[in-house]
N, C-alpha and C positions, 0 to 999 in steps of 0.2 A: 497218512506220512504228508512232511514236511512237501512245501514248491521246491522244488531248483532253485536256487540261491540266482535272484542277477545280476551279479561279480562277473564279469568273466573268470574264467577259471585260470584256477592259481597251482603250475603244475608241481610238482615233485623237487623235476628238474629240468636245469635251463643253464647252457652253457651263452659266457659275454664271449662276444665275435665284439669286432672295433674295426674301426676304420684301416687302423694300422693292417691287418692281417688280410681285410679285404686287398689294399694297396698289393700286400708280399704276393698273395695266390693269384690276381689278375698279374703282378709282373712275371710268378713260373711260367704262366698257361705262355703271355706274350715272349716269354726265354725260345721253348720251343722244346724248353726239357722239363717236359713234368711225371719218369718214375725217377727213381734212388738217382741224386747225383750231385749238383753242388748247396744247394739247399741242406739236403739230408745229412750234407759232410759239415756244414753252418751247426747245423744242431744240437748235432754229436759233441760236437766244440764248445758247443750254448753249453751243453747240459755238462759237462764234466768241469768247466770255467764255475760252474750255481751251484758244481759240489766243493770246489775248491781244492780236488786232489790231485797233483797232477799225475797220478801213477796207476789211476783210472780208465779203463775203455772203456767207453761210450759204445754200443751199437746200434743206432735205430730197429728198429724191426715194426710190422703192422700187428699189431698189439700182445696186450702180457703174456697172453697163454702161450703164441709165437714166444715171446722171451725166457717162457721158464721153458718150453721140451725144450727151448738150445739148449739151452746154458742145464739142462738134467744130461741130454744126446752126447755134450763135450766131455760131462765130468761120466762117462760111460754106464750111464744109466742102463739095465736090462734088464733080461728075464731072468727070474730067479733071484733077483734083488726086489726090495722090498724100500719102501721113503715112507717116511714120517710123516700128516697132517691134520689138521681141525681137521672135524666134521661140521664144524661153523662156517661156510666157505661158499663162497659159489662154486660148481662143475669140474672151472677151469683150470683150479687152483690141483687138483687133483685127476682129471683128463690127463693130463701128461704126461704123468709117469703109466699111465695103462697104454698109450701113443708109444710107446718104447716095450712094451710087455712085460714091466716089471707089477708088482704087484703096493698095497695102499693100505696103509695099519692109520687108523684114524685112530684119532684120542680126543680130552672133549679138553673143555675151553675150563676157565679161571673165572668166576661167577660175578669178576668184581669187573676184572677187566673186558672181561667175552675174547680175550687174545689165547692161543692153546697156551698148557696148564706143560709149566718144563717138568715137575715130578711124574707126569702121567706121559712124554713124552718117554721118560730115563722106564719108565714101566713094560715100554710097547717097543724096546730094542729087544732082537733077538740077533742072531748069527748073519741073518742074513740082509739084517739091514746096512742100508749106506749110504742116506740123506734125510732130513730133515727139513720142511718146507712149509715155516715161520709165517702166518698173516700177519700183519698190522692194520685189527682189524677196525674199519670207519678214519682211520687213519691213525689213530692210538699206537706206540709202538710195543713191540711185544718186551718177554721179556729174557733181551738178548745178552747179557753175559748169562743164566744163566741157561739158555740153551745155547752159544759157549761152549761154557763148558763141560753141557754132555759129547758135545759133538769131538770135543778137542779128546774125552776123554776118552770114546768110543771109537775113532776115527772116523768118522763120521764128517761127510759135505755138508754144509748150510746154505741152502737158496731160497734169499727172503722175494715171497709173496707182501712189495711191495703197490700194489696196485690202489692201494687209497692212501699212498703216503707220503705225498709228495706239497709240503715244507716239511716233515718231520721229524724233530729228531729227538733220539735214547740219550741221556748223559752228556747230553751239550753239543751229544754228531750228528749231528745229520743221514737219516739211516739211507743208504747207497754210500755210506763213509764206515762199515762200522766192521770190516776184514770181514767180511761170509763170504766165500768161493761167491757169489755174484746176489746182482741183486735187478728184484726185476720191477717197469714201473708201466703204469697204464695210463692212456690218454684217451679213453672211451671221453664216448659225448660230456657223462654227468658227471665225471671228475671235475681236479682241484682243476688242474684244468685239460685240453686237447688240440688232437689233430685228426679229431671225427671218429676215428679209428687210428687207432699204435699205442708203442709203447717203449721204451728202453733198456736195457740190456747191460750192467753194471758191474764190470770186472776189473781189479787189480792183475789177474792169472792171463798172460798175458800167449796161452797156448790156448783157455780154452778161449779167449777173444779171436784167437784168428779162427777153430775151428769153427764157432760163431759165428762172426763172417762168412765161409765157405759154406756152411750146410744154411746159414738166412740165404742163399739163393743158389739152392740146387746142384752145390757141391761143384759147383765154378772154379780155377784156383785164379782166377786175376778179373778184379775188378769193372764189372761195364761200364761204367763212367770211363775209366780208367782208356780204356778199348777203344772204347765212341768216341774218345774228344782226341786221342793220340793223334801227328803231324804229321807219322806213317806212317805204313800199314802196320796194322795192328789187333791184326784179326783172329789168332790161335789161340784158343785155350784149351785145357783140358778139366775134363769133370774126374774129380779122382773120391767122391763119394756118392751114391743117392741123395744128396740134400734136397730143402725146401724149399719153398715159393709163401717170404716172409717177411721180404725187403717193403721198409715207408720213403712212400712218393714223395718227390719235392712240393708236391701240393699238401700234403700231411704236413711235412716239414717247413711249407713257410708261415701253418697256422702257428706252430708248435717256437716256432723264434721268437711269437710275437707274445706267445699263451707266457710261453716261460719267463718271459721278462717281468706278465704280469704279475705270478704265480702265487707271488706276499703279497698285496695286494687286494688282488683276489681272497688271503688267507684271510690277511684283518675284515673284510664286510663278513666276511662266516661268522667269523669273529662276533659278529659283533650281532646278528640275528641272533647266535646261541645264548649271547647274552642276557639277553630280551627272551628268549627260550625261560633258560634259567633261572631268571628272576621272575618270571609272570605265572611259571608250572610246580615251583615251590614246593605252596602249598594243600597241591593236588595229590590224590590217591597214587603218585608213580614213582617208581626209580630214575634221576636225572643221569645222564651219559656222565661217565667220568671223563675229567680231561687229563691231562699230560701234569706227572710230578714237577712241582715251582723248576720253576729254570729252560723246562725242553717246554717244544713249540705240538703241538696238536695242529691238522691243518684243517679238522672237520670238517671232510667229506660224506660224512654221511650223521646226521643227527638219532641218535638208536633212543627209543625213549620205550622203559619197563613197565608198567600197568604193575602195584604193587598185587599182591593176595587177595588181600581182601577191597578188593576193589568192585563194584558191584558187577559193571558194567566188562563183555569180553573185548579186546583188540580186539576183531571182524567187525564189531558193533565202534568199535572208535571210526575204525575203518570210514564203513558206510556210512557213517554219520558225515564229518571230511567232505564224504563226495560229494554224497548234498548239497551240502556250504560250499558246491564247485573246488574244494579243496586235495591235488595228489599225495594222496604220502606210498607207501611201498610197505614191505618185510627184507629184512635182510640179514640174516638167507630161511628158509626152509634148507631146514640143514642137510647134511649129504647122506644119512643112515634113514632118511626117510624116504629119499627117492627112492624108487626101482629097481636099476639097473644099478647102485650104491648097495639097497640095504640085502637084496637076490644075490649076488656075486658072493661078498660077504658073511652072509647071515647077522646082519646088526638087527639090535632090538634098541625101539628110545633107553630100558633101563640103563645100557649100556653108557651113555652119553646124558645124564642126569639134568643137570648142565645147564649143556645147550639146549634138550627137549625144551625147559620150564622156561627157560628165554626166548626161544621162539613162537611160546603159545600168548606170551604176554607185551611183545616189544612192534613196535613199527614205529619204520623210519618216518621223520618229520619233512618235507618242505624246507629244504637249503643248498641257497646257491648265491654266486658273489652279486648278484641280478637286484637281488631282494631284498624291501626293504622294510622297515622299521614298524608300515604301515601294516605291512604281507604277514610280518610275522602272528602282527593282534592279531588278527583274521583269522589264523590258528589257532592265535592263543584264543580266545571268544568263544570257539567251533571246542574246543576241550574238555575248558571249566565250566561252559550249559551240557556234558555227556556228561565230565566228570566230577563240577564241583558241587 
């Protein structure tokens, strides 16, 4: 067995937090207003400006999971309904459907893009189907024209899981502006920008937005910031629904204000690492991840390498070799059909999802974040060439 690497550990993901974010958080702490307040409002406004569509409502939440749940609840999804999504995602995409007592229909992916296959979405529709949740996997936009066409034909709602997709474009338009009922972004620590934990629900539907705002904070019919900053007695409120506790704090929003301003630079830095990987790994027995079509933007939340079928080394052996060399790696994802809850509830079998299952057995996610240097990338490449070359 080889000796552990003497080099510092190279993590799979690492946020880039600058002095601006630190100063904004300190300012928030000193302001006395640390929960949802003025900076959360500023962050929502800044996000809308970034997307460039004045008709959008942007609602800051404490996770993308919360945003997906709020969107589906506002659309009236409930017991007896079905929602279609992909097996090749994190469980949050599907679990929010179960929060509401509805059922999930999982479908396979396009083997080229690893995104949900629209043809299989259409084949899965039943009289109970009410919505589709496409996932922009790794940051690459799903085939939204096809998905919207299917939704329109069958009277379904579309809620985009854009946890990976900032700033992703589809046919020249930013994800978040494509006309779905709602789009939900994630600002978790390893995403293309971070608020620590957090997310943003984006919609053009004023009624959906109003419902999400009420349900975001216990079903209260008045904004807490407005009540607590009023200059006249303003203590009275009413509970109009059994809501949730999904608000984003001003501490998180303070991070988000400056992370959002840097998100394109972050994407450029990630792309530089991706280009080094692509160039250096092209001759190995692997399948490189798909890029966006010409003219569109892929923010590269993940760099997912797939081993070729003829590769003599297993995926697990490659990951072990990387860790022995002091390099982190991961797998995105263990498909939902393999997890006990989803497998047993819906009697799922790998044969129902051949493309996702095959990809899962051959894939690994390499380190990728904006603070990575090309020397870091070359260190990863060196181990891969040693193991696979």
